[in-house]
N, C-alpha and C positions, 0 to 999 in steps of 0.2 A: 599131127605133126610134120616143122619142115627142116629134110638136111642140111641146104643153105640160111641157115637161119637156127644153127646152135644154143646164140640167149634165153631166142621160145622154143628149143624143148627144156630148156633146163625155167625156163617160167612153168610151163607145163607139169613142172615136175613136183616146185617147188609148193604150186596152186592144187595140185592132185593130191600130194599131204595134207595141207591146211584140209582141201577138204572133209577129207580122210578124218581125223582128227577134231575137227567138230563132230563127224557123223559118231564119231566112240563115245566123245560124250555126251549127244542127245543119249545115244545108248544106253551111255548106264546111267544120265539120269534115268529114265523109266524105268529102267531093270530095279532103280533102286529104291524109288514111291512106287513102282510095282509091289515089292516082295515084303518094306516095309508097311505098306494098306494092308495087305495082308492078316501081317506078324500082328496090328496094330486090329483090325478088327477084328479074327481071334480070338485075341486076349481079352477084349470091352467085350464084345457078346458071348464069349465061354466064360468070361466073368459077372454078368449080370444072369447067365440063369444058373451058374452055382448055386444067386444066389437068393433065384424062387420069382426073376425077373417072369414078364411074356420073354413071348417071343417076339414082338414088336418091336417093343420098347427096348427089348436086345440088340433087335438089328440094328431098331435103332439108335441104339450106343455107339456100335461100330461104326453107324454107317457120318457119323459126326465125327470117332476118328479117323474111320479116310481122309476125310475133307480136314483136320488143322494138322496131318501127314504130306497132303497135298500143298497142302498154304503156306507149312514148312520149310518144306524144299522146292517148289514157285521162289520162296525169299529168299535162300539162300544159295538158290546157285547162281555162279560168273554168267550161268546159257541167256539166262532169261532179264539180264539187267536190259534192262530201261523197259519194258514189256511192264505190259498195267495189270494187275488184276483184281477182280472184284468178287470181295465174299463179304460174306454177314460179319457183321459184326462183334458177333462174343465166336465163329469162327479166326480171323485177326486176336479178340484179347486172347482168346486159349494159346494160339502162341505164342505168344508176346511173355505170357507165365510166364510158361517155358512146365507145359504139366507135361512134354512128353523128354527125352533119355537122349542123351547122343554118345552113335558110340560110332569110332573112326580106325578104320583097321585097317 
């Protein structure tokens, strides 16, 4: 920061705030994705175990739920606009069929 250049200093502050908000957005996206993935995994795996399914089947269902959750967050986030996503067709179809309930707080 140069004292002789006040406009450069103002520009540095504005760019810093912009970058900080981007970082906050990414941290928020990662937290939401992680928390939702844990909830989906516990629900799918727990429900499957209660229904007397085997451990591998239950964990597999939980992992499919996590994959679907991550695709939903990737597709709906403004931060990932324009990025490429490669995912199995059945996961994308599950996202498009809206098997998940979105709760906005």
